[in-house]
N, CA, C and O atoms as a printed pandas DataFrame, in Angstrom:
     atom_number atom_name residue_name chain_id  residue_number  x_coord  y_coord  z_coord
0              1         N          UNK        A               1   93.018  113.832   85.638
1              2        CA          UNK        A               1   94.457  113.726   85.656
2              3         C          UNK        A               1   95.049  115.031   86.184
3              4         O          UNK        A               1   94.477  116.106   86.005
4              5         N          UNK        A               2   96.192  114.917   86.830
5              6        CA          UNK        A               2   96.923  116.092   87.288
6              7         C          UNK        A               2   98.327  116.015   86.709
7              8         O          UNK        A               2   98.761  114.963   86.239
8              9         N          UNK        A               3   99.029  117.138   86.747
9             10        CA          UNK        A               3  100.358  117.225   86.160
10            11         C          UNK        A               3  101.371  117.706   87.187
11            12         O          UNK        A               3  101.052  118.489   88.081
12            13         N          UNK        A               4  102.605  117.216   87.038
13            14        CA          UNK        A               4  103.719  117.702   87.847
14            15         C          UNK        A               4  104.853  118.037   86.897
15            16         O          UNK        A               4  105.200  117.234   86.031
16            17         N          UNK        A               5  105.433  119.220   87.056
17            18        CA          UNK        A               5  106.541  119.681   86.228
18            19         C          UNK        A               5  107.843  119.321   86.929
19            20         O          UNK        A               5  108.006  119.586   88.120
20            21         N          UNK        A               6  108.767  118.718   86.191
21            22        CA          UNK        A               6  109.984  118.197   86.817
22            23         C          UNK        A               6  111.161  118.283   85.855
23            24         O          UNK        A               6  110.987  118.176   84.642
24            25         N          UNK        A               7  112.364  118.477   86.403
25            26        CA          UNK        A               7  113.576  118.420   85.592
26            27         C          UNK        A               7  113.823  116.967   85.202
27            28         O          UNK        A               7  113.549  116.046   85.971
28            29         N          UNK        A               8  114.340  116.784   84.007
29            30        CA          UNK        A               8  114.618  115.439   83.505
30            31         C          UNK        A               8  115.525  114.667   84.476
31            32         O          UNK        A               8  115.274  113.493   84.746
32            33         N          UNK        A               9  116.564  115.308   84.997
33            34        CA          UNK        A               9  117.492  114.625   85.907
34            35         C          UNK        A               9  116.790  114.162   87.184
35            36         O          UNK        A               9  117.110  113.099   87.716
36            37         N          UNK        A              10  115.835  114.954   87.679
37            38        CA          UNK        A              10  115.087  114.562   88.876
38            39         C          UNK        A              10  114.178  113.366   88.589
39            40         O          UNK        A              10  113.987  112.506   89.449
40            41         N          UNK        A              11  113.621  113.315   87.380
41            42        CA          UNK        A              11  112.776  112.178   87.016
42            43         C          UNK        A              11  113.611  110.898   86.907
43            44         O          UNK        A              11  113.179  109.833   87.349
44            45         N          UNK        A              12  114.806  111.005   86.319
45            46        CA          UNK        A              12  115.677  109.834   86.208
46            47         C          UNK        A              12  116.035  109.299   87.595
47            48         O          UNK        A              12  116.069  108.086   87.802
48            49         N          UNK        A              13  116.301  110.194   88.538
49            50        CA          UNK        A              13  116.592  109.787   89.912
50            51         C          UNK        A              13  115.374  109.122   90.557
51            52         O          UNK        A              13  115.504  108.103   91.234
52            53         N          UNK        A              14  114.208  109.697   90.345
53            54        CA          UNK        A              14  112.981  109.126   90.912
54            55         C          UNK        A              14  112.740  107.716   90.383
55            56         O          UNK        A              14  112.310  106.837   91.130
56            57         N          UNK        A              15  113.012  107.500   89.112
57            58        CA          UNK        A              15  112.836  106.164   88.540
58            59         C          UNK        A              15  113.757  105.150   89.214
59            60         O          UNK        A              15  113.368  104.005   89.447
60            61         N          UNK        A              16  114.980  105.579   89.525
61            62        CA          UNK        A              16  115.921  104.687   90.212
62            63         C          UNK        A              16  115.458  104.381   91.632
63            64         O          UNK        A              16  115.629  103.265   92.121
64            65         N          UNK        A              17  114.865  105.386   92.294
65            66        CA          UNK        A              17  114.458  105.237   93.690
66            67         C          UNK        A              17  113.070  104.609   93.840
67            68         O          UNK        A              17  112.739  104.084   94.903
68            69         N          UNK        A              18  112.268  104.661   92.792
69            70        CA          UNK        A              18  110.926  104.083   92.839
70            71         C          UNK        A              18  109.840  105.036   93.300
71            72         O          UNK        A              18  108.656  104.717   93.195
72            73         N          UNK        A              19  110.221  106.203   93.811
73            74        CA          UNK        A              19  109.260  107.239   94.202
74            75         C          UNK        A              19  109.860  108.604   93.913
75            76         O          UNK        A              19  111.076  108.760   93.796
76            77         N          UNK        A              20  108.979  109.585   93.802
77            78        CA          UNK        A              20  109.399  110.963   93.580
78            79         C          UNK        A              20  109.097  111.772   94.837
79            80         O          UNK        A              20  107.948  111.851   95.272
80            81         N          UNK        A              21  110.135  112.370   95.415
81            82        CA          UNK        A              21  109.977  113.199   96.609
82            83         C          UNK        A              21  110.785  114.479   96.412
83            84         O          UNK        A              21  111.887  114.596   96.948
84            85         N          UNK        A              22  110.252  115.451   95.645
85            86        CA          UNK        A              22  110.986  116.685   95.384
86            87         C          UNK        A              22  111.180  117.509   96.657
87            88         O          UNK        A              22  110.527  117.249   97.668
88            89         N          UNK        A              23  112.076  118.504   96.613
89            90        CA          UNK        A              23  112.368  119.316   97.801
90            91         C          UNK        A              23  111.136  119.932   98.461
91            92         O          UNK        A              23  111.113  120.088   99.682
92            93         N          UNK        A              24  110.115  120.285   97.683
93            94        CA          UNK        A              24  108.931  120.913   98.291
94            95         C          UNK        A              24  108.227  119.982   99.272
95            96         O          UNK        A              24  107.562  120.448  100.197
96            97         N          UNK        A              25  108.366  118.678   99.081
97            98        CA          UNK        A              25  107.738  117.741  100.015
98            99         C          UNK        A              25  108.332  117.913  101.410
99           100         O          UNK        A              25  107.621  117.817  102.411
100          101         N          UNK        A              26  109.626  118.165  101.470
101          102        CA          UNK        A              26  110.293  118.332  102.759
102          103         C          UNK        A              26  110.157  119.755  103.287
103          104         O          UNK        A              26  109.988  119.955  104.490
104          105         N          UNK        A              27  110.229  120.746  102.399
105          106        CA          UNK        A              27  110.179  122.139  102.857
106          107         C          UNK        A              27  108.765  122.648  103.116
107          108         O          UNK        A              27  108.558  123.466  104.012
108          109         N          UNK        A              28  107.786  122.172  102.339
109          110        CA          UNK        A              28  106.414  122.665  102.473
110          111         C          UNK        A              28  105.428  121.588  102.921
111          112         O          UNK        A              28  104.298  121.891  103.302
112          113         N          UNK        A              29  105.859  120.344  102.874
113          114        CA          UNK        A              29  104.997  119.259  103.316
114          115         C          UNK        A              29  104.148  118.639  102.223
115          116         O          UNK        A              29  103.378  117.715  102.490
116          117         N          UNK        A              30  104.273  119.131  100.991
117          118        CA          UNK        A              30  103.501  118.573   99.880
118          119         C          UNK        A              30  104.232  118.798   98.568
119          120         O          UNK        A              30  105.202  119.552   98.506
120          121         N          UNK        A              31  103.757  118.137   97.524
121          122        CA          UNK        A              31  104.296  118.280   96.178
122          123         C          UNK        A              31  103.311  119.101   95.362
123          124         O          UNK        A              31  102.125  118.778   95.298
124          125         N          UNK        A              32  103.809  120.164   94.740
125          126        CA          UNK        A              32  102.978  121.023   93.901
126          127         C          UNK        A              32  102.607  120.301   92.613
127          128         O          UNK        A              32  103.463  119.703   91.962
128          129         N          UNK        A              33  101.348  120.355   92.251
129          130        CA          UNK        A              33  100.873  119.845   90.964
130          131         C          UNK        A              33   99.913  120.872   90.376
131          132         O          UNK        A              33   99.569  121.860   91.024
132          133         N          UNK        A              34   99.494  120.630   89.163
133          134        CA          UNK        A              34   98.583  121.536   88.467
134          135         C          UNK        A              34   97.615  120.731   87.622
135          136         O          UNK        A              34   97.811  119.540   87.376
136          137         N          UNK        A              35   96.576  121.405   87.188
137          138        CA          UNK        A              35   95.687  120.826   86.194
138          139         C          UNK        A              35   96.244  121.172   84.816
139          140         O          UNK        A              35   97.183  121.959   84.697
140          141         N          UNK        A              36   95.664  120.586   83.791
141          142        CA          UNK        A              36   96.077  120.931   82.431
142          143         C          UNK        A              36   95.833  122.410   82.151
143          144         O          UNK        A              36   96.589  123.031   81.404
144          145         N          UNK        A              37   94.797  122.972   82.736
145          146        CA          UNK        A              37   94.484  124.388   82.521
146          147         C          UNK        A              37   95.489  125.308   83.199
147          148         O          UNK        A              37   95.703  126.426   82.730
148          149         N          UNK        A              38   96.102  124.877   84.271
149          150        CA          UNK        A              38   97.002  125.714   85.064
150          151         C          UNK        A              38   98.467  125.577   84.675
151          152         O          UNK        A              38   99.256  126.482   84.948
152          153         N          UNK        A              39   98.853  124.477   84.048
153          154        CA          UNK        A              39  100.262  124.129   83.898
154          155         C          UNK        A              39  101.093  125.153   83.138
155          156         O          UNK        A              39  102.181  125.499   83.597
156          157         N          UNK        A              40  100.635  125.647   82.014
157          158        CA          UNK        A              40  101.446  126.576   81.229
158          159         C          UNK        A              40  101.689  127.865   82.010
159          160         O          UNK        A              40  102.794  128.404   81.975
160          161         N          UNK        A              41  100.682  128.362   82.707
161          162        CA          UNK        A              41  100.863  129.556   83.531
162          163         C          UNK        A              41  101.885  129.341   84.630
163          164         O          UNK        A              41  102.715  130.212   84.887
164          165         N          UNK        A              42  101.831  128.191   85.279
165          166        CA          UNK        A              42  102.804  127.859   86.329
166          167         C          UNK        A              42  104.205  127.780   85.734
167          168         O          UNK        A              42  105.149  128.343   86.289
168          169         N          UNK        A              43  104.345  127.086   84.611
169          170        CA          UNK        A              43  105.654  126.930   83.974
170          171         C          UNK        A              43  106.244  128.282   83.593
171          172         O          UNK        A              43  107.430  128.523   83.819
172          173         N          UNK        A              44  105.434  129.166   83.019
173          174        CA          UNK        A              44  105.940  130.474   82.615
174          175         C          UNK        A              44  106.283  131.358   83.807
175          176         O          UNK        A              44  107.187  132.188   83.720
176          177         N          UNK        A              45  105.581  131.193   84.902
177          178        CA          UNK        A              45  105.846  132.013   86.085
178          179         C          UNK        A              45  107.110  131.568   86.819
179          180         O          UNK        A              45  107.868  132.406   87.309
180          181         N          UNK        A              46  107.341  130.259   86.899
181          182        CA          UNK        A              46  108.422  129.757   87.742
182          183         C          UNK        A              46  109.589  129.103   87.002
183          184         O          UNK        A              46  110.658  128.928   87.586
184          185         N          UNK        A              47  109.408  128.737   85.730
185          186        CA          UNK        A              47  110.451  127.978   85.031
186          187         C          UNK        A              47  110.807  128.554   83.662
187          188         O          UNK        A              47  111.381  127.840   82.840
188          189         N          UNK        A              48  110.491  129.800   83.393
189          190        CA          UNK        A              48  110.767  130.394   82.079
190          191         C          UNK        A              48  112.233  130.180   81.695
191          192         O          UNK        A              48  113.140  130.407   82.495
192          193         N          UNK        A              49  112.440  129.742   80.463
193          194        CA          UNK        A              49  113.781  129.541   79.935
194          195         C          UNK        A              49  114.356  128.154   80.158
195          196         O          UNK        A              49  115.386  127.822   79.571
196          197         N          UNK        A              50  113.732  127.345   80.978
197          198        CA          UNK        A              50  114.244  125.993   81.241
198          199         C          UNK        A              50  113.960  125.082   80.048
199          200         O          UNK        A              50  112.872  125.120   79.475
200          201         N          UNK        A              51  114.930  124.277   79.684
201          202        CA          UNK        A              51  114.763  123.396   78.529
202          203         C          UNK        A              51  114.810  121.921   78.864
203          204         O          UNK        A              51  114.609  121.084   77.985
204          205         N          UNK        A              52  115.067  121.588   80.100
205          206        CA          UNK        A              52  115.198  120.176   80.467
206          207         C          UNK        A              52  114.001  119.689   81.273
207          208         O          UNK        A              52  114.145  118.848   82.160
208          209         N          UNK        A              53  112.822  120.218   80.965
209          210        CA          UNK        A              53  111.638  119.927   81.765
210          211         C          UNK        A              53  110.774  118.831   81.133
211          212         O          UNK        A              53  110.720  118.664   79.915
212          213         N          UNK        A              54  110.109  118.102   82.013
213          214        CA          UNK        A              54  109.136  117.084   81.625
214          215         C          UNK        A              54  107.844  117.349   82.377
215          216         O          UNK        A              54  107.856  117.873   83.490
216          217         N          UNK        A              55  106.738  116.985   81.764
217          218        CA          UNK        A              55  105.452  116.979   82.458
218          219         C          UNK        A              55  105.114  115.531   82.776
219          220         O          UNK        A              55  105.149  114.662   81.906
220          221         N          UNK        A              56  104.789  115.292   84.029
221          222        CA          UNK        A              56  104.327  113.965   84.420
222          223         C          UNK        A              56  102.817  114.019   84.529
223          224         O          UNK        A              56  102.274  114.810   85.300
224          225         N          UNK        A              57  102.141  113.187   83.764
225          226        CA          UNK        A              57  100.684  113.082   83.883
226          227         C          UNK        A              57  100.416  111.989   84.917
227          228         O          UNK        A              57  100.840  110.844   84.758
228          229         N          UNK        A              58   99.707  112.365   85.972
229          230        CA          UNK        A              58   99.495  111.488   87.121
230          231         C          UNK        A              58   98.014  111.151   87.239
231          232         O          UNK        A              58   97.152  112.025   87.143
232          233         N          UNK        A              59   97.736  109.877   87.447
233          234        CA          UNK        A              59   96.367  109.431   87.694
234          235         C          UNK        A              59   96.132  109.471   89.201
235          236         O          UNK        A              59   96.704  108.660   89.929
236          237         N          UNK        A              60   95.298  110.401   89.686
237          238        CA          UNK        A              60   95.074  110.520   91.132
238          239         C          UNK        A              60   94.593  109.228   91.787
239          240         O          UNK        A              60   94.866  108.989   92.964
240          241         N          UNK        A              61   93.879  108.397   91.031
241          242        CA          UNK        A              61   93.368  107.142   91.599
242          243         C          UNK        A              61   94.484  106.147   91.907
243          244         O          UNK        A              61   94.296  105.220   92.695
244          245         N          UNK        A              62   95.641  106.341   91.286
245          246        CA          UNK        A              62   96.757  105.425   91.493
246          247         C          UNK        A              62   97.740  105.907   92.560
247          248         O          UNK        A              62   98.673  105.183   92.911
248          249         N          UNK        A              63   97.543  107.116   93.076
249          250        CA          UNK        A              63   98.459  107.663   94.084
250          251         C          UNK        A              63   98.362  106.900   95.398
251          252         O          UNK        A              63   97.269  106.572   95.860
252          253         N          UNK        A              64   99.516  106.621   95.993
253          254        CA          UNK        A              64   99.556  106.011   97.322
254          255         C          UNK        A              64   99.494  107.082   98.414
255          256         O          UNK        A              64   99.136  106.783   99.553
256          257         N          UNK        A              65   99.840  108.329   98.075
257          258        CA          UNK        A              65   99.827  109.441   99.033
258          259         C          UNK        A              65   98.544  110.249   98.883
259          260         O          UNK        A              65   97.940  110.258   97.810
260          261         N          UNK        A              66   98.121  110.930   99.951
261          262        CA          UNK        A              66   96.895  111.739   99.889
262          263         C          UNK        A              66   97.016  112.925   98.926
263          264         O          UNK        A              66   98.071  113.550   98.818
264          265         N          UNK        A              67   95.932  113.216   98.240
265          266        CA          UNK        A              67   95.827  114.362   97.338
266          267         C          UNK        A              67   94.783  115.316   97.897
267          268         O          UNK        A              67   93.670  114.909   98.230
268          269         N          UNK        A              68   95.154  116.603   97.997
269          270        CA          UNK        A              68   94.215  117.625   98.466
270          271         C          UNK        A              68   94.180  118.759   97.449
271          272         O          UNK        A              68   95.201  119.106   96.855
272          273         N          UNK        A              69   93.000  119.331   97.256
273          274        CA          UNK        A              69   92.829  120.503   96.394
274          275         C          UNK        A              69   92.777  121.717   97.303
275          276         O          UNK        A              69   91.895  121.833   98.154
276          277         N          UNK        A              70   93.748  122.636   97.112
277          278        CA          UNK        A              70   93.898  123.758   98.034
278          279         C          UNK        A              70   94.194  125.048   97.282
279          280         O          UNK        A              70   94.572  125.018   96.111
280          281         N          UNK        A              71   94.018  126.200   97.970
281          282        CA          UNK        A              71   94.407  127.471   97.357
282          283         C          UNK        A              71   95.895  127.431   97.016
283          284         O          UNK        A              71   96.644  126.647   97.599
284          285         N          UNK        A              72   96.326  128.271   96.076
285          286        CA          UNK        A              72   97.738  128.264   95.700
286          287         C          UNK        A              72   98.631  128.599   96.884
287          288         O          UNK        A              72   98.285  129.419   97.734
288          289         N          UNK        A              73   99.779  127.951   96.922
289          290        CA          UNK        A              73  100.790  128.234   97.943
290          291         C          UNK        A              73  101.780  129.211   97.322
291          292         O          UNK        A              73  102.682  128.802   96.591
292          293         N          UNK        A              74  101.617  130.493   97.607
293          294        CA          UNK        A              74  102.484  131.512   97.017
294          295         C          UNK        A              74  103.882  131.432   97.617
295          296         O          UNK        A              74  104.042  131.281   98.828
296          297         N          UNK        A              75  104.883  131.534   96.765
297          298        CA          UNK        A              75  106.270  131.435   97.202
298          299         C          UNK        A              75  106.611  132.520   98.213
299          300         O          UNK        A              75  107.377  132.280   99.146
300          301         N          UNK        A              76  106.047  133.711   98.035
301          302        CA          UNK        A              76  106.361  134.814   98.955
302          303         C          UNK        A              76  105.563  134.743  100.251
303          304         O          UNK        A              76  105.698  135.617  101.109
304          305         N          UNK        A              77  104.743  133.724  100.402
305          306        CA          UNK        A              77  103.981  133.551  101.631
306          307         C          UNK        A              77  102.690  134.343  101.695
307          308         O          UNK        A              77  101.969  134.267  102.690
308          309         N          UNK        A              78  102.384  135.106  100.649
309          310        CA          UNK        A              78  101.155  135.901  100.657
310          311         C          UNK        A              78   99.937  134.976  100.582
311          312         O          UNK        A              78  100.005  133.903   99.982
312          313         N          UNK        A              79   98.835  135.392  101.186
313          314        CA          UNK        A              79   97.642  134.536  101.183
314          315         C          UNK        A              79   96.999  134.469   99.796
315          316         O          UNK        A              79   97.209  135.341   98.953
316          317         N          UNK        A              80   96.228  133.436   99.587
317          318        CA          UNK        A              80   95.481  133.290   98.336
318          319         C          UNK        A              80   94.432  134.386   98.247
319          320         O          UNK        A              80   93.865  134.803   99.257
320          321         N          UNK        A              81   94.184  134.839   97.051
321          322        CA          UNK        A              81   93.166  135.859   96.818
322          323         C          UNK        A              81   91.814  135.190   96.599
323          324         O          UNK        A              81   91.755  134.059   96.117
324          325         N          UNK        A              82   90.735  135.874   96.948
325          326        CA          UNK        A              82   89.408  135.295   96.701
326          327         C          UNK        A              82   89.240  134.957   95.213
327          328         O          UNK        A              82   89.605  135.751   94.346
328          329         N          UNK        A              83   88.704  133.809   94.936
329          330        CA          UNK        A              83   88.454  133.408   93.556
330          331         C          UNK        A              83   89.615  132.718   92.869
331          332         O          UNK        A              83   89.459  132.239   91.745
332          333         N          UNK        A              84   90.781  132.652   93.510
333          334        CA          UNK        A              84   91.898  131.950   92.879
334          335         C          UNK        A              84   91.563  130.460   92.777
335          336         O          UNK        A              84   90.961  129.896   93.690
336          337         N          UNK        A              85   91.950  129.827   91.674
337          338        CA          UNK        A              85   91.638  128.402   91.523
338          339         C          UNK        A              85   92.444  127.553   92.500
339          340         O          UNK        A              85   93.553  127.918   92.892
340          341         N          UNK        A              86   91.884  126.441   92.879
341          342        CA          UNK        A              86   92.583  125.511   93.756
342          343         C          UNK        A              86   93.561  124.677   92.928
343          344         O          UNK        A              86   93.343  124.426   91.743
344          345         N          UNK        A              87   94.636  124.258   93.579
345          346        CA          UNK        A              87   95.669  123.444   92.953
346          347         C          UNK        A              87   95.747  122.091   93.655
347          348         O          UNK        A              87   95.479  121.994   94.853
348          349         N          UNK        A              88   96.111  121.054   92.916
349          350        CA          UNK        A              88   96.307  119.745   93.543
350          351         C          UNK        A              88   97.661  119.686   94.252
351          352         O          UNK        A              88   98.694  120.007   93.665
352          353         N          UNK        A              89   97.644  119.275   95.512
353          354        CA          UNK        A              89   98.855  119.099   96.313
354          355         C          UNK        A              89   98.890  117.656   96.803
355          356         O          UNK        A              89   97.904  117.148   97.337
356          357         N          UNK        A              90  100.024  117.008   96.617
357          358        CA          UNK        A              90  100.184  115.618   97.040
358          359         C          UNK        A              90  100.980  115.596   98.341
359          360         O          UNK        A              90  102.108  116.088   98.395
360          361         N          UNK        A              91  100.391  115.027   99.381
361          362        CA          UNK        A              91  100.991  114.996  100.713
362          363         C          UNK        A              91  101.735  113.687  100.964
363          364         O          UNK        A              91  101.324  112.858  101.777
364          365         N          UNK        A              92  102.821  113.532  100.255
365          366        CA          UNK        A              92  103.680  112.359  100.365
366          367         C          UNK        A              92  104.365  112.145   99.032
367          368         O          UNK        A              92  104.076  112.858   98.071
368          369         N          UNK        A              93  105.260  111.183   98.951
369          370        CA          UNK        A              93  105.946  110.936   97.686
370          371         C          UNK        A              93  104.984  110.430   96.611
371          372         O          UNK        A              93  103.937  109.855   96.907
372          373         N          UNK        A              94  105.365  110.658   95.375
373          374        CA          UNK        A              94  104.594  110.151   94.236
374          375         C          UNK        A              94  105.148  108.780   93.871
375          376         O          UNK        A              94  106.322  108.654   93.523
376          377         N          UNK        A              95  104.316  107.768   93.950
377          378        CA          UNK        A              95  104.731  106.434   93.511
378          379         C          UNK        A              95  104.807  106.426   91.983
379          380         O          UNK        A              95  103.914  106.926   91.300
380          381         N          UNK        A              96  105.873  105.857   91.471
381          382        CA          UNK        A              96  106.156  105.894   90.036
382          383         C          UNK        A              96  105.023  105.298   89.200
383          384         O          UNK        A              96  104.770  105.764   88.089
384          385         N          UNK        A              97  104.343  104.282   89.716
385          386        CA          UNK        A              97  103.283  103.663   88.920
386          387         C          UNK        A              97  102.036  104.539   88.793
387          388         O          UNK        A              97  101.122  104.193   88.044
388          389         N          UNK        A              98  101.980  105.668   89.509
389          390        CA          UNK        A              98  100.874  106.615   89.337
390          391         C          UNK        A              98  101.114  107.539   88.145
391          392         O          UNK        A              98  100.194  108.216   87.687
392          393         N          UNK        A              99  102.353  107.567   87.640
393          394        CA          UNK        A              99  102.701  108.387   86.473
394          395         C          UNK        A              99  102.326  107.590   85.231
395          396         O          UNK        A              99  102.928  106.559   84.929
396          397         N          UNK        A             100  101.314  108.090   84.513
397          398        CA          UNK        A             100  100.814  107.324   83.366
398          399         C          UNK        A             100  101.322  107.846   82.023
399          400         O          UNK        A             100  101.155  107.191   80.994
400          401         N          UNK        A             101  101.947  109.035   82.039
401          402        CA          UNK        A             101  102.512  109.571   80.799
402          403         C          UNK        A             101  103.594  110.574   81.149
403          404         O          UNK        A             101  103.486  111.314   82.127
404          405         N          UNK        A             102  104.645  110.587   80.330
405          406        CA          UNK        A             102  105.740  111.543   80.473
406          407         C          UNK        A             102  105.785  112.343   79.184
407          408         O          UNK        A             102  105.893  111.776   78.097
408          409         N          UNK        A             103  105.703  113.666   79.306
409          410        CA          UNK        A             103  105.607  114.546   78.140
410          411         C          UNK        A             103  106.805  115.484   78.115
411          412         O          UNK        A             103  107.067  116.183   79.095
412          413         N          UNK        A             104  107.534  115.506   77.005
413          414        CA          UNK        A             104  108.628  116.467   76.831
414          415         C          UNK        A             104  108.043  117.874   76.907
415          416         O          UNK        A             104  106.986  118.136   76.333
416          417         N          UNK        A             105  108.722  118.783   77.613
417          418        CA          UNK        A             105  108.160  120.118   77.818
418          419         C          UNK        A             105  109.251  121.188   77.780
419          420         O          UNK        A             105  109.503  121.846   78.789
420          421         N          UNK        A             106  109.910  121.371   76.613
421          422        CA          UNK        A             106  110.931  122.416   76.513
422          423         C          UNK        A             106  110.289  123.789   76.343
423          424         O          UNK        A             106  109.164  123.915   75.860
424          425         N          UNK        A             107  111.029  124.809   76.751
425          426        CA          UNK        A             107  110.537  126.164   76.506
426          427         C          UNK        A             107  110.766  126.510   75.033
427          428         O          UNK        A             107  111.572  125.877   74.350
428          429         N          UNK        A             108  110.047  127.519   74.565
429          430        CA          UNK        A             108  110.191  127.989   73.189
430          431         C          UNK        A             108  111.437  128.880   73.107
431          432         O          UNK        A             108  112.032  129.181   74.142
432          433         N          UNK        A             109  111.848  129.308   71.910
433          434        CA          UNK        A             109  113.042  130.144   71.780
434          435         C          UNK        A             109  113.006  131.421   72.629
435          436         O          UNK        A             109  114.054  131.907   73.053
436          437         N          UNK        A             110  111.819  131.961   72.878
437          438        CA          UNK        A             110  111.730  133.174   73.699
438          439         C          UNK        A             110  111.745  132.875   75.201
439          440         O          UNK        A             110  111.623  133.790   76.015
440          441         N          UNK        A             111  111.893  131.596   75.571
441          442        CA          UNK        A             111  111.958  131.218   76.974
442          443         C          UNK        A             111  110.625  130.882   77.602
443          444         O          UNK        A             111  110.575  130.404   78.735
444          445         N          UNK        A             112  109.545  131.124   76.883
445          446        CA          UNK        A             112  108.209  130.833   77.421
446          447         C          UNK        A             112  107.794  129.410   77.062
447          448         O          UNK        A             112  108.377  128.770   76.188
448          449         N          UNK        A             113  106.775  128.944   77.760
449          450        CA          UNK        A             113  106.225  127.620   77.502
450          451         C          UNK        A             113  104.886  127.749   76.794
451          452         O          UNK        A             113  104.166  128.733   76.966
452          453         N          UNK        A             114  104.568  126.749   76.003
453          454        CA          UNK        A             114  103.260  126.644   75.360
454          455         C          UNK        A             114  102.765  125.223   75.580
455          456         O          UNK        A             114  103.555  124.304   75.802
456          457         N          UNK        A             115  101.474  125.057   75.518
457          458        CA          UNK        A             115  100.894  123.734   75.733
458          459         C          UNK        A             115  101.416  122.758   74.682
459          460         O          UNK        A             115  101.345  123.047   73.487
460          461         N          UNK        A             116  101.934  121.619   75.103
461          462        CA          UNK        A             116  102.369  120.619   74.128
462          463         C          UNK        A             116  101.158  119.998   73.441
463          464         O          UNK        A             116  100.047  120.075   73.965
464          465         N          UNK        A             117  101.355  119.384   72.276
465          466        CA          UNK        A             117  100.225  118.810   71.536
466          467         C          UNK        A             117   99.379  117.836   72.355
467          468         O          UNK        A             117   98.171  117.734   72.140
468          469         N          UNK        A             118  100.000  117.122   73.290
469          470        CA          UNK        A             118   99.245  116.158   74.098
470          471         C          UNK        A             118   98.221  116.850   74.993
471          472         O          UNK        A             118   97.291  116.208   75.481
472          473         N          UNK        A             119   98.385  118.150   75.212
473          474        CA          UNK        A             119   97.479  118.903   76.082
474          475         C          UNK        A             119   96.735  119.972   75.301
475          476         O          UNK        A             119   96.470  121.050   75.832
476          477         N          UNK        A             120   96.400  119.696   74.066
477          478        CA          UNK        A             120   95.822  120.726   73.202
478          479         C          UNK        A             120   94.310  120.850   73.298
479          480         O          UNK        A             120   93.694  121.492   72.448
480          481         N          UNK        A             121   93.709  120.261   74.297
481          482        CA          UNK        A             121   92.249  120.292   74.387
482          483         C          UNK        A             121   91.747  121.280   75.431
483          484         O          UNK        A             121   90.616  121.160   75.901
484          485         N          UNK        A             122   92.569  122.249   75.796
485          486        CA          UNK        A             122   92.145  123.166   76.844
486          487         C          UNK        A             122   92.570  124.590   76.537
487          488         O          UNK        A             122   93.363  124.830   75.627
488          489         N          UNK        A             123   92.051  125.510   77.285
489          490        CA          UNK        A             123   92.430  126.912   77.208
490          491         C          UNK        A             123   93.454  127.188   78.297
491          492         O          UNK        A             123   93.271  126.780   79.444
492          493         N          UNK        A             124   94.528  127.878   77.941
493          494        CA          UNK        A             124   95.580  128.192   78.903
494          495         C          UNK        A             124   95.168  129.396   79.731
495          496         O          UNK        A             124   94.683  130.393   79.196
496          497         N          UNK        A             125   95.362  129.298   81.029
497          498        CA          UNK        A             125   95.095  130.405   81.940
498          499         C          UNK        A             125   96.410  130.835   82.569
499          500         O          UNK        A             125   97.128  130.005   83.128
500          501         N          UNK        A             126   96.735  132.120   82.487
501          502        CA          UNK        A             126   97.929  132.626   83.153
502          503         C          UNK        A             126   97.643  132.793   84.630
503          504         O          UNK        A             126   96.509  133.055   85.032
504          505         N          UNK        A             127   98.683  132.637   85.436
505          506        CA          UNK        A             127   98.496  132.832   86.875
506          507         C          UNK        A             127   99.302  134.016   87.345
507          508         O          UNK        A             127   99.279  134.347   88.530
């Protein structure tokens, strides 16, 4: 399974449209996703303090768009470092029926994120 972090309002819109096509699909050509091991680090790096977030658990076998495992796409354009873990990138919209679970994902009072109980079977890695 892979995960995608999304604002609640964006998920509601995607449900109405039948597919999810966040801005990164148009600006970068793919949708950023993470593994359960990577998600908390990603959330703390890019979304600290956000309280309206959801985690979408996606079954890769149900995706209509291609999925590729690639080095991280750094926002500042810097290249990936040797040994950095690969991230799942979806090259097209996410069909709603590939989303098999929606998990509430608010930040804690200090603005940081912690693994929700549904994802308690892994070790968190910071990025």
